[in-house]
C-alpha positions as CSV (number, residue, x, y, z in Angstrom):
1,M,0.2,-0.1,-0.1
2,S,1.4,3.3,-1.2
3,Q,1.9,5.6,1.7
4,D,0.7,9.2,0.6
5,A,-0.8,11.6,2.6
6,E,-4.1,10.2,2.7
7,E,-3.3,6.4,3.6
8,V,-1.5,6.0,6.9
9,A,0.2,3.2,7.2
10,F,-1.5,0.0,9.2
11,E,-2.6,-3.7,9.4
12,P,-5.4,-3.9,6.8
13,P,-8.4,-5.6,8.1
14,P,-9.0,-9.5,7.6
15,I,-11.5,-9.9,4.5
16,E,-13.5,-12.6,5.8
17,L,-16.8,-11.6,6.8
18,L,-18.0,-12.4,10.3
19,P,-20.9,-14.5,11.1
20,W,-23.2,-11.6,12.3
21,H,-22.0,-10.0,9.2
22,A,-24.4,-11.9,7.2
23,R,-27.8,-9.5,7.4
24,A,-25.9,-6.3,6.1
25,S,-23.9,-8.9,3.3
26,E,-27.2,-9.2,2.3
27,Q,-28.6,-6.0,2.1
28,L,-25.6,-5.0,0.2
29,A,-25.9,-8.6,-2.2
30,G,-29.8,-7.2,-3.4
31,A,-28.7,-3.5,-3.8
32,L,-26.3,-4.7,-6.3
33,S,-27.5,-7.4,-8.3
34,G,-30.3,-5.1,-8.6
35,G,-28.2,-2.3,-10.3
36,R,-29.0,0.0,-6.9
37,L,-25.8,0.1,-4.8
38,S,-25.4,3.4,-4.1
39,H,-21.9,5.3,-4.6
40,G,-22.0,6.4,-0.9
41,L,-22.3,3.8,1.8
42,L,-22.8,4.8,5.1
43,L,-21.6,1.5,7.1
44,H,-22.7,2.1,11.3
45,G,-22.9,0.0,14.4
46,P,-21.2,0.4,17.3
47,N,-17.1,-0.3,18.1
48,G,-16.1,-3.5,18.3
49,V,-18.4,-5.2,15.8
50,G,-16.1,-5.6,13.1
51,K,-16.7,-2.7,10.6
52,E,-13.7,-2.3,9.1
53,Q,-13.7,-5.9,8.6
54,F,-16.7,-5.7,6.9
55,A,-15.8,-3.0,4.6
56,S,-12.7,-4.8,3.5
57,A,-14.4,-8.0,2.9
58,L,-17.2,-5.8,0.6
59,A,-14.5,-4.1,-1.1
60,A,-12.8,-7.5,-2.0
61,A,-15.7,-8.7,-3.0
62,L,-16.8,-5.7,-5.0
63,F,-12.7,-6.3,-6.7
64,C,-13.3,-10.0,-7.5
65,T,-13.9,-11.0,-10.7
66,R,-15.2,-14.4,-9.8
67,R,-18.2,-13.7,-7.3
68,G,-21.0,-15.7,-7.6
69,A,-24.5,-14.1,-6.6
70,R,-23.2,-13.6,-2.6
71,L,-21.3,-10.9,-2.2
72,E,-18.2,-12.4,-1.2
73,A,-14.8,-12.7,-2.4
74,C,-13.8,-16.1,-4.1
75,G,-10.4,-15.9,-2.9
76,E,-8.7,-17.1,-5.8
77,C,-8.8,-14.8,-8.7
78,A,-5.8,-12.2,-9.0
79,D,-8.0,-8.8,-7.4
80,C,-8.7,-11.4,-4.8
81,A,-4.8,-11.9,-4.0
82,L,-3.9,-8.2,-3.7
83,S,-7.0,-7.8,-1.6
84,R,-5.3,-10.1,0.9
85,A,-2.2,-8.9,0.5
86,G,-3.3,-5.3,1.4
87,T,-2.3,-4.1,-1.8
88,H,-5.1,-3.7,-4.2
89,P,-4.1,-0.2,-6.1
90,D,-7.9,0.5,-6.7
91,L,-8.6,0.3,-2.6
92,H,-7.7,3.8,-0.2
93,W,-8.0,3.5,3.3
94,V,-8.5,6.8,4.9
95,R,-7.3,7.4,8.5
96,R,-6.6,10.3,10.5
97,L,-2.9,11.0,10.5
98,D,-0.5,10.5,13.1
99,D,-0.9,12.7,16.3
100,K,-4.3,14.2,15.0
101,K,-7.6,13.8,15.9
102,S,-9.2,14.7,12.8
103,I,-9.3,13.7,9.0
104,G,-8.3,16.9,7.3
105,V,-9.5,18.6,4.1
106,D,-6.2,17.7,2.0
107,Q,-6.3,14.1,2.5
108,V,-10.1,13.9,1.5
109,R,-8.9,16.2,-1.9
110,E,-6.2,14.0,-2.5
111,L,-8.4,11.0,-2.3
112,C,-10.8,12.7,-4.6
113,E,-8.4,13.6,-7.2
114,K,-7.3,9.9,-6.9
115,L,-11.0,8.3,-7.5
116,S,-11.2,10.6,-10.4
117,L,-9.0,8.6,-12.3
118,T,-9.2,5.3,-14.4
119,S,-9.1,2.3,-12.2
120,M,-5.8,0.2,-12.1
121,R,-7.7,-2.7,-12.4
122,R,-10.3,-1.6,-14.9
123,G,-13.1,-2.4,-12.0
124,Y,-14.5,-1.0,-9.0
125,R,-12.7,1.8,-6.5
126,V,-13.4,1.8,-3.6
127,A,-12.8,4.5,-1.0
128,V,-13.0,3.5,3.1
129,L,-12.9,6.6,5.6
130,V,-12.8,5.6,9.2
131,P,-13.9,7.1,11.4
132,A,-15.8,8.9,9.3
133,Q,-17.1,11.1,11.9
134,A,-13.5,12.7,12.4
135,M,-13.3,14.1,8.9
136,T,-13.5,18.4,9.6
137,A,-16.3,19.9,8.1
138,A,-14.5,21.1,5.5
139,A,-13.4,17.7,4.6
140,Q,-16.9,16.6,4.6
141,N,-18.2,19.1,2.2
142,A,-15.1,18.5,0.0
143,L,-16.6,15.1,-0.2
144,L,-19.9,16.1,-1.2
145,K,-19.1,17.1,-4.0
146,T,-17.2,13.5,-5.3
147,L,-21.1,12.1,-4.2
148,E,-22.8,14.4,-6.0
149,E,-21.1,13.5,-9.3
150,P,-19.4,10.8,-8.8
151,S,-17.4,8.3,-11.4
152,P,-18.8,5.2,-12.8
153,R,-18.4,2.2,-10.3
154,T,-16.8,4.2,-7.3
155,V,-17.9,3.7,-3.9
156,L,-17.1,5.5,-0.8
157,V,-17.3,3.7,2.3
158,L,-18.2,5.6,5.2
159,V,-17.6,4.0,8.7
160,T,-18.9,5.5,12.0
161,A,-19.9,4.5,15.1
162,R,-22.0,7.8,15.6
163,P,-23.6,8.9,12.6
164,S,-25.0,12.1,14.0
165,G,-21.1,13.0,14.0
166,L,-21.3,13.5,10.0
167,L,-23.1,16.4,7.9
168,A,-26.8,15.8,7.2
169,T,-26.3,16.5,3.7
170,L,-23.6,13.9,3.6
171,R,-25.6,11.6,5.6
172,S,-28.5,12.3,2.9
173,R,-26.5,10.9,-0.1
174,C,-25.4,7.7,1.5
175,Q,-27.3,4.3,1.8
176,R,-27.3,3.7,5.3
177,I,-25.8,-0.3,6.2
178,E,-25.8,-1.4,9.7
179,V,-23.6,-3.5,11.3
180,S,-25.5,-4.5,14.6
181,R,-24.3,-6.6,17.8
182,P,-24.7,-10.2,17.8
183,A,-27.7,-12.0,19.9
184,P,-25.8,-12.6,23.2
185,A,-26.2,-16.0,23.6
186,A,-24.8,-15.8,19.7
187,A,-21.7,-13.6,20.7
188,Q,-20.7,-15.6,24.2
189,Q,-20.6,-18.6,21.8
190,W,-18.6,-17.2,19.3
191,L,-16.1,-15.4,21.9
192,S,-15.7,-18.7,23.7
193,R,-14.9,-20.6,20.8
194,T,-12.3,-17.6,19.7
195,L,-10.7,-17.3,23.1
196,A,-8.2,-20.3,24.8
197,G,-9.9,-21.5,27.7
198,G,-13.0,-19.7,26.7
199,A,-14.4,-16.1,27.8
200,P,-15.9,-15.1,31.2
201,Q,-19.6,-13.6,30.7
202,R,-19.1,-10.5,32.2
203,L,-16.0,-9.9,29.7
204,L,-18.8,-9.6,27.4
205,S,-20.8,-7.3,29.3
206,L,-18.0,-5.2,29.8
207,A,-17.6,-4.6,25.6
208,G,-21.2,-3.8,25.4
209,G,-22.1,-6.9,23.4
210,A,-19.5,-6.5,20.8
211,P,-17.3,-9.2,20.2
212,L,-14.3,-8.1,18.7
213,K,-13.9,-5.6,21.1
214,A,-14.3,-8.7,23.9
215,L,-11.6,-10.1,22.1
216,E,-9.0,-6.9,22.7
217,L,-10.2,-6.8,26.2
218,A,-9.9,-9.9,26.9
219,P,-5.9,-9.9,28.0
220,Y,-6.2,-6.9,30.3
221,F,-9.7,-7.9,31.8
222,A,-8.4,-9.5,35.2
223,A,-6.3,-6.5,35.9
224,L,-8.6,-4.0,34.7
225,E,-11.3,-5.1,37.0
226,T,-8.9,-5.3,40.1
227,Q,-7.1,-1.7,39.1
228,M,-11.0,0.2,38.3
229,T,-12.0,-1.4,41.7
230,A,-9.3,-0.3,43.7
231,L,-9.9,2.8,42.5
232,L,-14.1,3.6,42.6
233,E,-13.5,2.0,46.3
234,A,-10.4,4.7,47.2
235,L,-12.7,7.7,45.6
236,L,-15.9,6.9,47.4
237,S,-14.2,6.5,51.1
238,D,-12.6,9.3,50.3
239,Q,-9.1,7.3,50.5
240,S,-7.2,9.5,47.6
241,E,-7.7,13.2,45.9
242,A,-9.4,13.0,42.4
243,T,-6.8,14.5,41.0
244,R,-4.4,11.7,41.5
245,L,-7.2,8.8,40.5
246,G,-7.5,10.6,37.4
247,E,-4.4,10.4,36.7
248,E,-4.3,6.7,37.0
249,M,-7.2,6.6,34.9
250,L,-5.2,8.4,31.7
251,G,-3.0,6.2,29.3
252,D,-3.6,4.2,26.2
253,G,-6.4,2.3,28.1
254,L,-8.5,5.7,29.3
255,P,-11.4,4.1,27.2
256,A,-11.3,0.7,28.5
257,R,-11.6,2.5,32.1
258,L,-14.1,4.2,31.1
259,D,-16.0,1.3,29.7
260,W,-15.7,-0.4,33.0
261,L,-17.1,2.4,34.7
262,E,-20.2,2.6,32.6
263,D,-20.9,-1.0,32.8
264,W,-20.3,-0.6,36.4
265,L,-23.1,1.9,36.4
266,G,-25.4,0.1,34.2
267,I,-25.5,-2.6,36.2
268,A,-26.0,-0.7,39.0
269,V,-29.4,0.9,37.2
270,R,-30.3,-2.0,36.2
271,R,-30.1,-4.2,39.6
272,R,-32.5,-0.9,40.9
273,T,-35.0,-1.1,38.2
274,L,-35.1,-4.3,36.9
275,P,-36.3,-7.1,39.6
276,D,-34.8,-10.2,36.8
277,E,-31.7,-8.7,37.1
278,T,-31.0,-9.0,40.7
279,R,-28.7,-11.7,39.9
280,L,-26.5,-9.5,37.9
281,T,-23.0,-9.7,39.9
282,L,-21.9,-6.0,40.4
283,P,-18.1,-5.7,40.8
284,G,-16.0,-4.7,43.7
285,G,-16.7,-5.8,47.5
286,A,-19.1,-4.3,50.3
287,L,-18.1,-0.9,49.8
288,L,-19.3,-0.6,46.7
289,Q,-22.1,-2.6,47.0
290,R,-23.6,-0.5,50.0
291,A,-22.7,2.6,47.6
292,A,-24.6,1.5,45.0
293,A,-27.4,-0.1,46.9
294,A,-27.3,3.6,48.7
295,V,-27.1,6.3,45.9
296,N,-30.5,7.6,44.3
297,I,-31.6,6.1,40.8
298,T,-31.5,9.6,39.2
299,E,-27.9,10.5,40.1
300,L,-26.9,7.1,38.5
301,F,-28.9,8.1,35.0
302,M,-27.3,11.6,35.4
303,L,-23.5,9.9,36.1
304,V,-24.1,7.6,32.6
305,D,-25.2,10.8,31.1
306,R,-22.0,12.7,32.5
307,L,-19.5,9.7,31.3
308,R,-21.0,9.9,28.0
309,E,-20.5,13.0,27.4
310,A,-17.2,12.6,28.8
311,R,-16.2,10.4,26.0
312,R,-17.2,13.3,23.6
313,L,-15.3,16.0,25.0
314,L,-12.4,13.5,24.7
315,E,-13.0,12.8,20.9
316,G,-12.3,16.7,20.4
317,S,-9.5,18.5,22.0
318,A,-10.1,18.6,26.0
319,A,-7.4,18.4,27.8
320,P,-7.8,14.4,29.2
321,Q,-6.5,15.0,32.9
322,L,-9.7,17.3,33.5
323,V,-12.3,15.3,31.7
324,A,-11.3,12.0,33.9
325,E,-11.0,14.6,37.3
326,A,-14.2,16.1,36.6
327,L,-15.6,12.7,36.2
328,L,-14.5,11.5,39.4
329,I,-15.6,14.5,41.4
330,A,-19.0,14.2,39.9
331,V,-19.1,10.3,40.9
332,R,-18.3,11.1,44.3
333,A,-20.6,14.0,44.8
334,A,-23.2,11.9,43.3
335,F,-22.5,9.0,46.0
336,R,-22.3,11.4,48.5
337,R,-26.0,12.9,47.9
């Protein structure tokens, strides 16, 4: 893969579809066979369900010269060999450049110039933008022209977990394809088969039901449980300042720590509001059990909202230290009230 401005070096996702991708694949296969495949596809769904892998498999299928009625690559033709190697010249991945929080207008303009040229393999040209909501407003507007006047056999795939982060004019020109979570039982079965030694059921809960996210968290699951339980106990018992605990939240593991806190709050809410959910195990010792049972249910809902707002702030230019510290202060205040 070339190292142009818009193509950041990365390990290409596998091109195989996952079991829960079947519905989205069938939807696109029907559109393709009926001549209704849009030049713009908005591929959306929660993190950890393999949206990028689906996009990779879709591109390989479009390039494949031997595919049948199903939208799946044969795996044997010359184009499939290029797709497997991650070197297909008509596939362009557009991601954030190193140390950048957004996809800039120059990246998109360069992509649009490439898509205006003739296909290198005389077939489809596919561009995958991920995460699409990271495009600046100027970048999204630059992409609009290509969507309004697309070249033949050109497909733009916008991958996002948050479609609302895209301009309404951009969303309106795309065919929406949802990649949803599998049913809990199916997800647990797949995860247990994939992980050596099986998978704790709470691991999938921590990942919000997303199998690939659970797979990514698995090596750190036990350590995460221990760290976050200790952190929350120290916070609620005033054994440590929120400033120091906020520092402990930082680093590459911050998203996973926020996931843990959101899952913990979610379990506390369900145990309080749904009679059949009292069997759910709330992580932590006696202190956390008592605190979760005593806090006002309205406060719990407000904390969940506050945590989700913290995630949105972290996607922007907010200082992670301040966001984490403010969130922990809000947690402690809610439980004190």
